[in-house]
C-alpha positions as CSV (number, residue, x, y, z in Angstrom):
1,M,45.7,38.4,-11.0
2,S,49.5,38.0,-10.8
3,G,50.5,35.6,-8.1
4,S,53.1,35.6,-4.7
5,A,54.5,33.3,-2.8
6,P,54.1,33.0,1.2
7,V,57.3,33.8,3.1
8,P,58.8,30.3,4.4
9,R,59.5,30.4,7.9
10,S,61.1,28.4,10.6
11,F,58.5,26.8,13.3
12,T,59.3,29.3,15.8
13,D,59.1,32.2,13.8
14,L,55.9,31.5,12.3
15,L,54.6,30.9,16.1
16,A,55.6,34.4,17.0
17,A,52.2,35.1,15.7
18,C,50.6,33.3,18.6
19,P,52.1,34.6,21.8
20,D,49.7,32.1,24.0
21,A,51.7,29.4,21.9
22,Q,53.1,26.6,23.7
23,L,56.0,24.9,21.9
24,R,56.5,21.4,22.7
25,Q,58.5,20.1,19.9
26,S,60.8,21.8,17.0
27,A,60.1,21.3,13.4
28,R,62.9,20.7,10.9
29,G,62.7,22.7,7.9
30,L,61.0,25.4,7.1
31,I,57.1,26.1,7.1
32,E,55.8,26.7,3.6
33,S,52.0,26.5,3.6
34,V,49.2,26.5,6.5
35,H,46.0,24.3,6.5
36,F,43.2,23.2,8.7
37,D,42.0,20.8,6.0
38,S,44.1,17.6,6.1
39,R,43.0,16.9,2.4
40,Q,45.1,20.0,1.2
41,V,48.2,19.3,3.2
42,G,51.4,18.6,1.3
43,P,55.4,18.6,2.1
44,G,56.3,21.4,4.1
45,A,52.9,22.2,5.7
46,C,51.8,23.2,9.2
47,F,48.4,21.5,10.1
48,V,46.1,23.3,12.6
49,A,43.8,21.0,14.2
50,R,40.5,22.9,15.5
51,R,37.1,22.0,16.9
52,G,34.9,22.7,13.9
53,L,31.1,23.1,13.9
54,R,30.8,19.3,13.4
55,D,34.1,17.5,13.2
56,D,37.3,17.5,15.6
57,G,40.5,18.4,13.5
58,H,42.4,16.6,15.9
59,V,41.4,13.3,14.6
60,Y,42.8,14.1,10.9
61,I,46.3,14.8,12.5
62,P,47.5,11.2,11.3
63,A,46.0,12.2,7.5
64,A,48.0,15.3,7.5
65,L,51.6,13.9,8.8
66,D,50.8,11.2,6.0
67,A,50.4,14.0,3.5
68,G,54.0,15.5,4.5
69,A,53.0,17.8,7.4
70,V,56.1,19.0,9.3
71,A,54.4,20.7,11.8
72,V,51.4,20.4,13.8
73,V,49.5,23.4,16.0
74,A,46.7,21.8,18.0
75,E,44.5,23.0,21.1
76,R,45.4,19.8,23.1
77,P,48.7,17.4,23.6
78,V,48.7,14.9,20.7
79,D,51.4,12.3,20.1
80,V,53.6,13.4,16.7
81,P,56.8,12.1,15.3
82,G,59.8,13.4,16.9
83,H,61.1,15.2,13.7
84,V,57.5,17.0,13.6
85,G,57.1,20.3,15.2
86,L,54.1,20.6,17.9
87,A,52.7,23.4,19.6
88,I,49.7,23.8,21.8
89,V,47.4,27.1,21.7
90,P,44.3,27.8,23.4
91,D,42.3,28.5,20.4
92,G,43.0,26.8,16.9
93,R,40.6,29.5,14.9
94,W,42.4,32.4,16.4
95,A,45.9,30.6,15.6
96,L,44.8,29.8,12.0
97,A,44.3,33.1,11.2
98,A,47.3,34.4,13.1
99,L,49.8,32.0,11.4
100,A,48.1,32.3,8.1
101,R,48.6,36.0,8.3
102,R,52.3,35.9,9.5
103,L,53.3,33.3,6.7
104,W,52.1,35.7,4.3
105,G,53.9,38.5,5.2
106,E,50.9,40.5,6.9
107,P,49.5,42.0,4.1
108,D,46.9,43.7,5.2
109,L,49.2,46.1,6.8
110,A,50.8,47.0,3.2
111,L,47.4,48.4,2.1
112,G,44.5,50.1,3.4
113,T,41.7,47.4,4.1
114,V,37.6,48.1,4.1
115,G,35.4,45.3,6.0
116,V,31.8,45.6,4.7
117,T,29.5,43.4,6.7
118,G,25.5,43.6,7.0
119,T,22.5,41.2,6.0
120,D,22.1,42.5,2.6
121,G,23.7,44.8,0.2
122,K,27.4,43.6,1.1
123,T,28.4,42.5,-2.3
124,T,27.1,45.7,-4.3
125,T,28.6,48.2,-1.6
126,S,31.9,46.3,-1.6
127,H,31.8,46.4,-5.3
128,L,30.9,50.2,-5.3
129,I,33.5,51.2,-2.8
130,A,36.3,49.5,-5.0
131,A,35.1,51.0,-8.2
132,M,34.5,54.6,-6.6
133,L,38.1,54.4,-4.8
134,Q,39.2,53.5,-8.7
135,A,37.9,56.4,-9.9
136,Q,39.5,58.8,-7.2
137,G,42.8,57.4,-8.5
138,L,43.3,54.9,-5.9
139,A,44.2,51.4,-7.0
140,A,41.4,49.3,-5.5
141,G,40.4,45.4,-5.3
142,A,37.3,43.8,-3.8
143,M,36.7,40.1,-2.3
144,T,33.4,39.2,-2.5
145,T,30.8,36.5,-2.5
146,V,30.9,36.8,-6.5
147,G,34.6,36.8,-6.8
148,T,37.6,39.2,-6.9
149,W,37.1,42.7,-8.7
150,L,40.2,44.0,-9.9
151,A,41.1,46.6,-12.4
152,G,37.5,46.3,-13.7
153,E,37.5,42.6,-14.4
154,W,35.7,40.1,-12.1
155,L,37.4,36.8,-11.5
156,P,35.4,34.1,-10.1
157,A,35.4,33.1,-6.7
158,A,37.3,29.8,-5.6
159,G,34.3,28.6,-3.7
160,R,30.8,29.3,-2.2
161,L,31.9,31.0,1.1
162,T,31.5,34.7,1.3
163,T,34.6,35.2,3.3
164,P,36.9,32.5,2.8
165,E,39.2,30.9,5.4
166,P,42.4,32.5,7.1
167,P,44.8,31.4,4.5
168,V,42.8,32.2,1.5
169,I,42.4,35.8,2.8
170,A,46.0,35.8,3.7
171,R,46.8,34.9,-0.2
172,Q,44.6,36.8,-1.9
173,L,45.5,39.9,-0.1
174,R,49.1,39.4,-0.4
175,E,48.1,39.0,-4.3
176,L,46.3,42.5,-4.1
177,V,49.5,43.8,-2.8
178,A,51.9,42.1,-5.6
179,A,49.3,43.7,-7.8
180,G,50.2,47.1,-6.6
181,V,46.6,47.8,-5.1
182,D,46.1,50.6,-2.4
183,W,42.8,49.6,-0.8
184,A,41.7,46.1,-0.4
185,V,37.4,45.9,0.2
186,L,36.9,42.5,2.1
187,E,33.0,41.3,2.5
188,V,33.0,39.8,5.8
189,A,29.9,37.4,6.5
190,S,28.7,36.7,9.7
191,H,30.0,33.5,9.8
192,A,33.5,34.6,9.2
193,L,33.2,37.1,12.0
194,E,31.8,34.3,14.4
195,L,34.1,31.6,13.3
196,Q,37.2,34.2,13.6
197,R,38.1,34.0,10.1
198,V,39.3,37.4,10.0
199,D,40.7,37.6,13.5
200,G,43.9,39.7,13.9
201,F,43.6,41.0,10.2
202,S,43.6,45.2,10.1
203,F,40.5,47.2,9.2
204,D,40.8,50.5,8.4
205,R,37.0,50.9,7.6
206,A,34.4,49.0,8.8
207,V,30.7,49.4,6.9
208,I,27.4,47.8,8.1
209,T,24.8,47.8,5.8
210,N,21.8,46.5,7.9
211,V,21.0,43.7,10.4
212,T,18.0,41.9,9.9
213,H,17.2,38.1,10.3
214,E,19.5,35.7,8.7
215,H,21.8,32.4,10.0
216,L,20.1,31.8,13.5
217,D,21.2,28.2,12.6
218,L,24.7,29.4,13.7
219,H,23.8,32.4,15.8
220,R,20.9,31.1,17.7
221,S,19.5,34.4,18.5
222,I,18.8,37.6,16.9
223,E,21.0,38.9,19.5
224,G,23.6,36.4,18.7
225,Y,23.6,37.4,15.1
226,R,23.9,41.4,16.1
227,R,26.8,40.6,18.3
228,A,28.7,38.9,15.1
229,K,28.0,41.8,13.4
230,R,29.4,43.9,16.2
231,R,32.7,42.3,16.1
232,L,33.8,43.8,13.1
233,L,33.9,47.2,14.9
234,D,36.3,45.2,17.6
235,L,38.6,44.7,15.0
236,L,38.3,47.9,13.8
237,D,39.1,49.5,17.3
238,A,42.2,46.9,17.4
239,T,43.7,48.1,14.1
240,P,46.8,50.1,15.1
241,A,46.3,53.9,14.1
242,T,48.0,54.8,11.0
243,D,47.6,57.9,8.6
244,R,44.8,56.3,7.2
245,G,42.6,56.9,10.1
246,R,39.9,54.4,11.4
247,A,36.2,54.8,10.8
248,A,32.8,53.1,11.3
249,I,30.4,53.7,8.5
250,L,26.9,53.0,9.9
251,N,23.2,52.8,8.2
252,A,21.3,55.6,10.4
253,D,17.9,53.9,8.7
254,D,18.5,51.1,10.6
255,P,17.9,51.4,14.7
256,V,20.2,48.1,15.0
257,V,23.3,49.5,13.3
258,A,22.7,52.8,14.4
259,G,23.2,51.9,17.9
260,F,26.4,50.2,17.1
261,A,28.0,53.5,17.3
262,R,28.1,53.1,21.0
263,H,30.1,50.0,20.3
264,T,33.2,51.5,18.8
265,R,35.8,54.0,19.7
266,S,36.7,54.9,16.0
267,D,35.2,57.9,14.1
268,V,31.8,57.0,13.0
269,I,30.1,58.4,9.7
270,T,26.3,57.8,9.1
271,F,24.6,57.4,5.8
272,G,20.9,56.7,4.8
273,A,17.8,58.6,3.9
274,Q,17.5,60.0,7.6
275,P,18.0,64.1,7.3
276,T,20.5,63.7,10.2
277,S,22.6,61.3,8.2
278,D,26.4,62.5,7.5
279,V,25.4,61.0,4.2
280,Q,21.9,61.2,3.0
281,S,20.6,59.8,0.0
282,E,17.4,59.8,-2.3
283,W,16.3,57.3,-5.0
284,I,14.7,59.0,-7.9
285,E,12.6,56.8,-10.6
286,L,12.7,58.6,-13.7
287,D,9.7,58.3,-16.5
288,D,12.2,57.1,-19.2
289,G,12.8,53.9,-16.8
290,R,16.4,55.0,-15.5
291,R,17.5,55.9,-12.1
292,Q,19.2,58.6,-10.3
293,V,20.2,59.3,-6.7
294,T,20.7,62.4,-4.9
295,L,23.7,62.7,-2.3
296,N,23.9,65.2,0.1
297,S,27.7,64.7,2.0
298,P,30.2,66.5,3.5
299,W,32.2,66.7,0.6
300,G,29.3,67.9,-1.9
301,R,25.8,67.5,-3.3
302,W,25.3,65.7,-6.3
303,T,22.3,64.2,-8.2
304,V,23.6,61.4,-10.6
305,R,21.9,58.7,-12.8
306,T,22.6,55.0,-12.1
307,N,22.4,51.7,-13.9
308,L,21.7,49.8,-10.3
309,V,18.2,48.4,-10.2
310,G,16.3,48.8,-6.5
311,L,15.6,51.5,-4.4
312,W,17.6,49.7,-1.6
313,N,20.8,51.0,-3.7
314,A,20.1,54.4,-2.8
315,A,21.7,53.3,0.7
316,N,24.3,51.1,-0.9
317,I,25.5,54.1,-2.8
318,A,25.5,56.3,0.0
319,A,27.6,53.7,2.3
320,A,30.4,53.5,-0.5
321,A,30.3,57.5,-0.7
322,A,30.6,57.7,2.7
323,C,33.4,55.1,3.0
324,V,35.3,56.6,-0.3
325,G,34.8,60.5,1.0
326,S,36.5,59.6,4.5
327,I,39.5,57.7,2.6
328,C,39.8,60.6,-0.2
329,G,38.5,63.8,1.2
330,S,36.5,64.0,-2.1
331,L,34.0,62.5,-4.0
332,D,34.2,64.5,-7.2
333,D,35.5,61.6,-9.3
334,A,33.5,58.8,-7.9
335,M,30.2,60.6,-8.7
336,A,31.3,61.5,-11.9
337,A,32.0,57.6,-12.7
338,L,29.0,56.3,-11.0
339,P,27.0,56.4,-14.2
340,N,29.2,54.0,-15.8
341,I,29.5,51.4,-12.7
342,A,27.6,48.2,-13.9
343,S,25.8,46.0,-11.4
344,V,27.1,42.9,-9.9
345,P,26.5,39.7,-11.3
346,G,23.5,38.0,-10.1
347,R,22.3,41.4,-8.4
348,M,19.3,42.7,-10.0
349,Q,20.4,41.6,-13.2
350,V,18.2,42.2,-16.2
351,I,17.7,39.3,-18.6
352,D,16.6,41.3,-21.9
353,C,16.2,38.8,-24.9
354,G,13.5,41.2,-26.7
355,Q,10.6,39.8,-24.7
356,P,7.7,42.1,-23.8
357,F,8.2,41.2,-19.9
358,R,10.9,41.6,-17.6
359,V,13.3,39.0,-16.2
360,I,15.2,39.6,-13.2
361,V,18.0,37.3,-11.5
362,D,19.0,38.3,-8.1
363,F,20.5,36.8,-4.9
364,A,18.1,37.9,-2.6
365,H,17.8,34.9,-0.1
366,T,16.7,36.6,3.3
367,P,13.2,37.8,4.0
368,A,14.2,41.5,4.0
369,A,16.0,41.5,0.8
370,L,13.3,39.3,-0.9
371,E,10.6,41.9,0.3
372,A,12.8,44.7,-0.8
373,C,13.2,43.1,-4.4
374,L,9.5,42.6,-4.7
375,R,8.5,45.9,-3.3
376,A,10.6,47.7,-5.7
377,L,9.4,45.5,-8.9
378,R,5.9,45.9,-8.0
379,L,6.1,49.6,-8.4
380,Q,7.4,48.9,-11.8
381,T,5.2,46.0,-13.0
382,P,1.8,47.0,-14.6
383,G,1.1,43.2,-15.0
384,R,1.5,40.3,-12.7
385,L,4.6,40.1,-10.5
386,I,6.1,36.2,-10.7
387,A,8.4,35.5,-8.0
388,L,10.4,32.4,-8.1
389,F,12.4,31.5,-5.2
390,G,13.6,28.8,-2.6
391,S,15.4,28.1,0.8
392,A,18.7,26.9,1.6
393,G,19.0,23.4,3.4
394,D,21.1,22.9,6.5
395,Q,20.5,26.4,7.3
396,D,18.1,28.8,9.3
397,R,14.6,26.8,9.0
398,S,12.9,29.9,11.1
399,K,13.3,32.2,7.8
400,R,11.4,29.9,5.4
401,P,8.0,30.9,6.3
402,L,9.1,34.5,6.5
403,L,9.9,34.4,2.9
404,G,6.9,33.0,2.2
405,R,5.3,35.7,3.8
406,A,7.2,38.3,2.0
407,A,6.2,36.8,-1.3
408,A,2.7,36.1,-0.7
409,E,2.3,40.0,0.3
410,L,3.5,41.4,-2.9
411,A,3.5,38.8,-5.8
412,D,0.7,37.7,-7.9
413,W,2.2,34.3,-8.7
414,I,4.7,32.3,-6.0
415,L,6.7,29.3,-7.7
416,V,8.8,27.5,-5.1
417,A,12.0,25.7,-6.2
418,D,15.0,24.3,-5.3
419,E,17.7,26.5,-3.8
420,D,20.5,24.3,-2.1
421,P,18.5,21.3,-0.4
422,R,21.5,19.9,0.7
423,S,21.1,17.0,3.0
424,E,17.3,18.0,3.8
425,D,14.2,17.0,2.1
426,P,13.4,19.4,-0.6
427,Q,9.7,19.1,-0.5
428,A,9.5,19.7,3.2
429,I,11.8,22.9,2.6
430,A,9.1,24.1,-0.2
431,E,6.3,23.3,1.9
432,A,8.0,25.2,4.9
433,V,7.6,28.1,2.5
434,V,4.4,27.6,1.4
435,A,2.9,27.4,4.8
436,G,4.2,31.1,5.5
437,A,2.7,32.3,2.3
438,R,-0.4,30.9,3.2
439,E,-1.0,32.6,6.7
440,V,-0.7,35.6,4.9
441,R,-2.8,34.8,1.6
442,P,-5.0,31.6,1.8
443,D,-6.1,32.2,-1.6
444,S,-2.5,32.9,-3.1
445,W,-1.6,31.3,-6.1
446,I,1.2,29.2,-5.3
447,D,2.9,26.2,-7.0
448,I,6.0,23.9,-5.8
449,V,8.1,23.1,-8.8
450,L,11.0,21.6,-7.2
451,D,13.3,21.1,-10.5
452,R,14.5,24.8,-10.5
453,R,15.1,24.5,-14.6
454,A,11.3,23.4,-14.9
455,A,10.2,25.8,-12.5
456,I,12.3,28.8,-14.5
457,H,10.7,27.6,-17.8
458,T,7.3,27.3,-16.5
459,A,7.2,30.8,-15.3
460,I,8.8,32.4,-18.2
461,A,6.1,30.2,-20.6
462,Q,3.4,31.8,-18.5
463,A,4.6,35.5,-18.4
464,G,2.8,38.2,-20.5
465,P,3.5,41.8,-21.5
466,G,3.9,43.9,-18.6
467,D,4.7,41.2,-16.2
468,T,7.9,40.8,-14.1
469,V,9.5,37.4,-13.5
470,L,11.9,37.7,-10.4
471,L,14.1,34.6,-10.1
472,A,15.6,35.3,-6.7
473,G,18.1,33.1,-4.1
474,K,20.7,32.0,-6.7
475,G,22.1,35.0,-8.3
476,H,25.8,34.5,-9.3
477,E,26.0,30.8,-7.9
478,T,27.5,28.4,-10.0
479,S,26.0,25.2,-8.3
480,I,23.0,23.5,-6.6
481,A,23.7,21.2,-3.8
482,Y,21.6,18.1,-3.1
483,A,22.1,15.2,-0.5
484,D,23.9,13.0,-3.0
485,R,24.9,15.5,-5.8
486,T,26.1,19.0,-6.7
487,I,25.0,20.3,-10.5
488,A,26.3,23.0,-12.3
489,W,24.2,26.1,-12.6
490,D,23.9,29.2,-14.2
491,E,20.5,31.3,-13.3
492,A,21.1,33.7,-16.0
493,A,21.9,31.2,-18.7
494,V,18.9,29.2,-17.9
495,A,16.9,32.3,-17.9
496,R,18.0,33.1,-21.5
497,A,17.2,29.3,-22.5
498,A,14.0,29.5,-21.1
499,L,13.1,32.9,-22.9
500,A,14.7,31.4,-26.5
501,A,12.2,28.1,-25.6
502,A,9.3,30.8,-25.4
503,G,10.4,32.2,-28.5
504,Y,13.0,35.1,-27.6
505,P,16.6,34.1,-28.4
506,A,19.3,36.2,-27.3
507,P,20.1,38.8,-30.1
């Protein structure tokens, strides 16, 4: 993706993005970058000190100054040398987004922007929207958990955040503008909404896929999580009106999301299986193993084949169709292109090395997503359904037994393996998952094999004709994080190696 540079600004000019900022001291020279991490600071930088979840950024101001920062924006008065600019703001998180957006020339105003949030389906729906817009003749790009999608190519993500910090969002949007993109699709996680990473950015469309159970470690309660998701509608309503219009695309099948319609002043378009949905979808499994979806919409009716696996993709396709139809006023070319739109890496990805059983890699890491995957695969599996998954450390602990229950209800064999233990004890995480499974089926066949590579080899070595092996939780991710180390990871590659060891080398 072709790059572009930020617009260097005087400190005073940069602060115009923050009307509540109190300028205490002018800066010499122009501001060339904005950072909140002192390790990224270089000459010409503005360092924004904010209170984090674990650290207080103000303690890193000396390190930022040593690295060359020429200005500091803080939430409280601090001492800085006389040649360093200083401004005080009431909210460092909000200021970081506003300053980064201004430094990069407010790129969100130069293109249409779609925000996609929800517990599940964000990445696939974002990819579908971008691909359908492209088919309709609009240049489109998508910024997702997997990476950036542009002109049919996936560019890997720079980190593991679903939605990056504001300086990265602003830079990537500017790069999309430089590449000639008409519409950008941004996957927006609840963390990003709660922690104000997208505050101030414009959104012409807001898509909400569903809201179930996730990230209670941050949001503290289900209602807190729902409030975070609703914030995308606040950003939509705050976007200045343009000829692109403003619309909320909401899931009519999810009572929580459907209820969000009361919280927006923008147009509302619904999608789902409900007959009252504006875009109604139906998923059909064909006898030859392929799949098709039927859509009824204000722009026409289609029955189209798809490469996507999993009946929940009917909702993802309907959400994308509702969004694209509202933008283009037509879906003819998008529906014609749907059979050729490939699945997202790590999303119900089929690993086929000629073996007489199926191996599926998926990112499912919430109870609802795991249940949906297993339920779909159960219907397609004449033999045993083998589920291998784990749960991340330093995150929502309450979902661990729920993951175990979902698997116990649908799988014949469960293997609990490491996902990202981080600072927690991997064995304790696994036992919490197993405890949930035992509540549902005390006689369930459950094994704990913490070493994920060994677990995958074990599952595949034991699989027979007609079985399905679901490898859930890692999907596209490229590492596994432990307390003392981080190891490189490629779930699909490990699965292929395990198949080769079982006598099924890749063709």
